[in-house]
C-alpha positions in Angstrom: -9.0 -13.4 3.7 -9.5 -12.2 7.2 -11.3 -8.8 7.1 -9.3 -7.5 10.1 -6.0 -8.1 8.3 -7.1 -6.1 5.3 -8.5 -3.4 7.5 -5.3 -3.1 9.4 -3.3 -2.8 6.2 -5.6 -0.1 4.8 -5.3 1.8 8.1 -1.5 1.5 8.0 -1.4 2.9 4.5 -3.5 5.9 5.4 -1.4 6.4 8.5 1.8 6.6 6.4 0.1 9.3 4.3 -1.0 11.2 7.4 2.6 11.2 8.8 3.4 13.5 5.8 0.5 15.9 6.7 -1.5 14.7 3.7 -4.8 12.9 3.3 -6.3 10.5 0.8 -9.6 10.3 2.6 -10.9 6.8 3.3 -8.8 5.2 0.6 -7.8 2.5 0.3 -10.8 0.5 1.3 -11.2 -3.2 1.9 -14.2 -3.5 -0.4 -12.3 -2.3 -3.5 -9.7 -5.1 -3.1 -9.8 -8.1 -5.5 -7.6 -11.1 -4.6 -6.1 -13.9 -6.8 -3.8 -16.7 -5.8 -0.2 -16.6 -7.0 2.1 -19.6 -7.0 5.8 -19.1 -6.4 7.5 -20.9 -9.2 10.4 -22.0 -7.0 8.8 -22.9 -3.7 5.3 -23.7 -5.0 3.9 -21.7 -2.1 0.7 -19.9 -2.7 0.4 -16.2 -1.8 -2.7 -14.0 -2.1 -2.2 -11.0 -4.4 -4.8 -8.2 -4.1 -5.3 -5.3 -6.3 -7.0 -2.0 -5.8 -8.3 -0.2 -8.9 -10.1 3.0 -8.9 -9.0 6.6 -8.5 -5.7 5.3 -7.2 -4.1 1.9 -7.7 -2.4 -0.4 -5.2 -1.4 -3.9 -4.4 -1.5 -6.1 -1.3 0.4 -9.4 -1.1 -0.2 -11.8 1.8 2.5 -14.4 2.0 2.0 -18.0 3.3 3.8 -17.2 6.6 1.5 -14.3 7.4 3.8 -11.4 6.2 2.2 -8.7 4.1 3.5 -6.1 1.6 1.3 -3.3 0.3 1.8 -0.3 -1.8 -0.8 2.4 -2.6 -0.6 5.4 -4.9 -0.7 8.9 -3.4 0.3 11.2 -6.3 0.2 14.4 -4.3 2.7 17.3 -4.1 5.3 16.9 -1.3 4.2 19.1 1.6 7.6 20.8 2.1 9.4 20.4 -1.2 7.9 21.9 -4.4 10.3 19.9 -6.6 9.0 16.6 -5.3 5.8 14.6 -5.0 4.6 11.7 -2.9 4.3 8.8 -5.4 3.1 6.1 -3.1 3.2 4.7 0.4 4.3 1.2 1.4 3.7 -1.0 4.4 5.2 -4.4 5.3 5.6 -6.9 8.1 3.3 -9.1 10.2 0.1 -7.3 11.4 -0.4 -5.6 13.7 3.3 -4.7 13.7 3.5 -3.1 10.3 6.3 -0.7 9.2 6.1 1.7 6.4 7.5 4.5 4.3 6.7 6.9 1.6 8.0 6.8 -2.0 8.9 10.1 -3.5 9.3 11.3 -7.0 10.8 14.4 -8.5 9.2 16.7 -11.0 11.1 17.0 -14.3 13.2 20.1 -14.7 11.7 22.6 -17.2 
């Protein structure tokens, strides 16, 4: 796995968090990522599936055509809405042109 690809995905995930005015420090990091090969049952193409496990969890899938999809837990209160929280951030595409977004959750009503 090219280190620069993983580093660019990690940076893109942190940038999505920063767009919200939040920080998760230097997470996710390339060193904490463990990859396994996954065979698509229909096409028989092999993708790489990486998993971060630690304080927060996340996944990174690298498809045979070079596209990536990554999701990483944030689990912090929403900076402007007390009824919501930032569950995770996602990035996808072909590096270096990655797009992304945040995934929000709502606190249960009391």
